[in-house]
Each structure stands twice: as C-alpha cells, then as structure tokens.
VEXBABA-735921 format. One line per field, with one value per residue (C-alpha): x, y, z; residue in three letters. Coordinates in Angstrom, 2 decimals. Layout:
VEXBABA-735921
X (X;...)
Y (Y;...)
Z (Z;...)
residu (ALA;...)
//
This chain:
VEXBABA-735921
X (58.26;59.89;58.49;54.97;55.41;56.62;53.71;51.23;52.77;52.40;48.78;48.14;49.67;47.56;44.41;45.14;45.75;42.42;40.64;42.15;41.23;37.63;37.23;38.72;36.35;33.38;34.36;34.77;31.31;29.68;31.39;30.59;26.93;26.80;28.42;26.12;23.05;24.18;24.89;21.47;19.81;21.69;20.91;17.21;17.38;19.25;16.64;13.89;15.68;16.24;12.57;11.60;13.77;11.86;8.53;9.70;10.57;7.13;5.61;7.70;6.69;2.99;3.38;5.32;6.99;9.27;10.88;12.47;15.62;18.52;21.44;22.15;19.84;19.40;15.96;14.28;10.77;9.46;5.92;4.94;6.14;9.26;11.62;15.09;17.84;21.55;23.29;23.10;21.39;23.20;21.63;24.46;21.91;20.56;23.63;27.32;28.61;25.41;24.26;21.30;21.60;18.84;20.03;17.63;18.33;16.25;14.95;12.80;10.39;7.96;10.12;12.85;15.16;15.45;18.18;17.99;21.42;22.34;26.02;27.37;30.30;30.01;33.02;35.93;34.25;31.90;28.38;25.85;22.20;20.89;17.27;16.11;12.71;11.31;8.76;6.34;4.64;1.27;-0.55;0.72;0.55;-1.44;0.66;0.41;1.22;3.28;1.43;2.03;3.86;7.65;9.46;10.92;14.72;15.15;13.60;16.68;19.43;22.05;23.85;22.76;19.03;19.38;21.06;18.73;15.87;15.76;16.21;17.91;21.52;23.74;25.84;28.73;29.99;26.75;25.56;22.13;19.98;18.74;16.88;13.38;12.32;11.04;7.22;5.95;3.78;6.81;8.07;6.76;8.38;7.77;11.39;12.15;8.82;9.32;12.92;11.57;10.52;6.71;5.99;4.22;3.14;-0.54;-2.17;-5.08)
Y (51.29;54.64;56.07;55.04;56.59;59.84;59.86;59.31;62.20;64.52;63.48;64.14;67.62;68.43;67.16;69.30;72.34;71.85;71.43;74.63;76.56;75.28;76.14;79.63;80.30;79.14;81.34;84.33;83.80;83.47;86.62;88.58;87.56;88.56;91.96;92.67;91.81;93.93;96.93;96.62;96.57;99.68;101.54;100.79;102.07;105.21;105.84;105.61;108.04;110.50;110.31;110.78;113.90;115.39;114.55;116.23;119.42;119.42;119.16;122.11;124.06;123.40;124.66;127.81;128.80;131.20;128.23;127.10;129.18;128.74;126.60;123.15;121.62;118.55;117.19;116.45;115.92;118.42;118.39;115.78;117.92;117.94;120.86;121.88;121.37;121.95;121.58;117.77;114.77;111.73;108.49;106.17;103.95;103.04;103.29;103.06;106.60;107.81;111.42;113.19;116.75;118.88;121.69;124.50;126.96;129.92;129.78;132.90;134.52;131.61;128.58;126.61;123.82;121.09;118.42;115.49;113.84;110.63;109.78;106.63;104.20;100.81;98.60;100.98;103.31;106.26;105.99;108.71;109.00;112.39;113.28;116.66;118.30;121.81;123.31;126.16;128.51;127.33;129.63;132.65;131.66;129.40;127.14;124.07;120.64;117.61;114.36;110.87;107.79;107.88;105.00;102.57;102.67;98.99;99.58;101.47;99.40;102.10;104.51;107.58;106.86;105.67;108.77;111.05;109.77;111.62;109.17;106.47;105.37;103.36;100.61;100.15;96.97;95.08;97.24;97.74;100.75;100.90;103.32;104.74;107.18;110.50;110.58;113.01;114.96;116.08;118.32;121.88;123.35;122.34;121.77;119.33;117.58;116.95;115.78;112.80;109.88;109.50;112.72;115.66;119.17;120.04;123.39;123.98)
Z (-90.88;-90.02;-93.25;-92.24;-88.79;-90.36;-92.75;-89.88;-87.95;-90.95;-91.40;-87.71;-87.94;-91.03;-89.30;-86.22;-88.45;-90.25;-86.91;-85.50;-88.66;-88.57;-84.87;-85.41;-88.30;-86.22;-83.27;-85.59;-87.11;-83.69;-82.38;-85.53;-85.31;-81.64;-82.27;-85.24;-83.21;-80.29;-82.55;-84.21;-80.78;-79.65;-82.89;-82.41;-78.83;-79.94;-82.66;-80.05;-77.71;-80.58;-81.56;-77.91;-77.87;-80.81;-79.17;-75.96;-77.86;-79.51;-76.05;-74.85;-77.98;-77.32;-73.76;-74.65;-77.92;-76.03;-74.23;-77.51;-77.07;-79.49;-78.33;-76.89;-74.30;-72.15;-71.27;-67.95;-66.62;-64.09;-62.77;-65.33;-68.26;-70.41;-69.77;-70.91;-68.33;-68.86;-72.20;-72.45;-70.88;-69.46;-70.77;-69.73;-67.97;-71.43;-73.70;-72.80;-72.11;-73.77;-74.03;-75.63;-76.88;-78.34;-80.61;-81.54;-84.34;-85.47;-89.05;-88.81;-86.38;-86.51;-87.32;-85.54;-86.66;-84.03;-83.99;-81.58;-81.30;-79.48;-78.88;-77.26;-77.24;-78.89;-78.14;-78.84;-81.34;-81.11;-82.56;-83.29;-84.31;-85.41;-86.26;-87.52;-87.68;-88.10;-85.73;-86.38;-83.97;-85.23;-82.80;-84.78;-88.43;-90.71;-92.90;-95.04;-93.70;-94.62;-95.20;-96.56;-95.26;-95.21;-96.90;-94.29;-94.04;-94.86;-98.29;-99.51;-101.10;-101.72;-99.42;-101.42;-101.16;-97.55;-96.11;-98.08;-95.92;-92.61;-89.74;-91.85;-91.47;-93.85;-92.29;-94.71;-93.13;-93.79;-96.71;-95.18;-94.37;-90.78;-88.56;-88.36;-91.07;-89.76;-90.12;-92.76;-90.33;-88.32;-91.13;-90.98;-94.09;-97.68;-98.71;-95.89;-96.39;-100.09;-99.60;-97.65;-99.88;-100.19;-98.25;-99.90;-98.92;-98.73;-98.10;-95.75)
residu (MET;ASN;PHE;GLN;LYS;GLY;GLN;SER;LEU;ILE;GLU;LEU;ILE;ILE;ALA;ILE;GLY;ILE;PHE;ILE;PHE;ALA;VAL;SER;ALA;LEU;VAL;PHE;LEU;VAL;LEU;ASP;SER;TYR;ILE;SER;GLY;ARG;LEU;ALA;THR;GLU;ILE;THR;LYS;ALA;ASP;PHE;LEU;ALA;GLN;GLU;GLY;LEU;GLU;ALA;VAL;ARG;SER;ILE;ARG;ASP;ASN;SER;TRP;SER;ASP;LEU;THR;SER;GLY;TYR;HIS;GLY;LEU;ALA;ILE;SER;GLY;GLY;HIS;TRP;VAL;PHE;GLN;GLY;THR;SER;GLU;ASP;ILE;SER;ASP;GLN;LEU;ASN;ASN;GLY;SER;ARG;VAL;ILE;GLU;ILE;GLU;ASN;ILE;ASP;GLN;TYR;ARG;LYS;LYS;VAL;THR;SER;ARG;ILE;ASN;TRP;GLN;PHE;SER;GLN;ARG;ALA;GLU;GLU;ILE;ARG;LEU;ILE;THR;TYR;LEU;THR;ASN;TRP;GLN;LYS;ILE;SER;VAL;GLY;TYR;CYS;THR;GLY;THR;CYS;THR;PRO;CYS;GLU;SER;PHE;LEU;THR;ARG;THR;THR;CYS;VAL;ALA;GLN;ASN;GLY;CYS;ARG;TRP;THR;ALA;ARG;PHE;ARG;ILE;CYS;THR;GLY;ILE;CYS;THR;PRO;CYS;GLU;THR;PHE;THR;ASP;GLN;ALA;SER;CYS;GLU;SER;GLN;SER;ASP;CYS;TYR;TRP;ALA;TRP;GLU)
//
C-alpha cells in the first residue's frame, strides 16, 4: 500500500512538472510572437518617417537649392512648407525616445548626399533605420535619370543581397529582409542607381 502511495506521488510530481513546462513554453511563444509583431510595426513606422524625411528634403531643394547646407538638421513645417530646424527632430510621440536627423553632405557643386536617419528605443535596445539618396540641382544642369522598379526587400533571402538594397534591413533573429526599398527615381547619380536591384540609368 505504501509503495502504491509513493508511486502515485511520483506520478503526480511528474505530471505537475510536464504541465509547468508546457505552460512556460506556451507563454514564451506568445510573448515572442507579440514582441516580433511589435518590432515589425515599429520598423514599418520608422521606414515611413525616414522616407518622409527624404521627401521633405526634396521639397526644400525644390524651393531653394541654397537651403541644403551641409551638416545635421531637424525638420519642421513653417507656413505649410518643410524647413530645417535645429540639428535633430524629436519624434518620441511616434517612437519611444525617437529622433529624426537629416544629414547633408556635398558631393560637388551640383550634387548633395542626403541621409535620413531614425533612431529609437525598442525594449532595452537601440534601433536605427537609415535611408540615403542623392539630390541634384536640376535647375542648373541636365543629367540622366534613374528608372525601373526596385526589388521589394522581402524578396531577398540572404543578408548580403538584403543590405545591398538601399532601404532594406536584415533581421538576423528571424532571418528575414524587411523595410521599403528606395524607389529608383530617387537616385540622381548613375553609380547609386545601378547598385539598386532592378534600377537602371537612362539618359535624356
């Protein structure tokens, strides 16, 4: 009789252990799925804000090429138009501790390199999205143009091909390529254009 009671107690302990393990695994899967979904949502939002930054700089360029001064800039809207303001822009209302910085570098008299960078905190780690384009003072010179349709980020299955596409980002944890590829028409120099998959340079 005592042997049977001891055996029943052991079986109960084993059953409880299996139950705890199963519940722990389920909780981990649910949390991991939630975190992955939240990160994907924030990356999409950051991509949008970075693209918006590039569009804002194009708007400033169209208004006055001389406003594209080298250095780091924040963005603001004044009188219904985008303008540079300060050295960074606080976007914490959209991303945790988020900031947007526009960096402008001189290439030559008629060309500028523009980097739109989004930084924010996700959980306890820093995240960053960075998009680059090149702008030309089209009112002064006649150049060729970049055309085609950039390959979507999710089409790339390896890190090398993913990061080679401007606007794409490789997530090592899930081994997937995410982001929004930079449209071909945004590139204003031949080298950058042809480095983007499915983009090619055409002359007027």
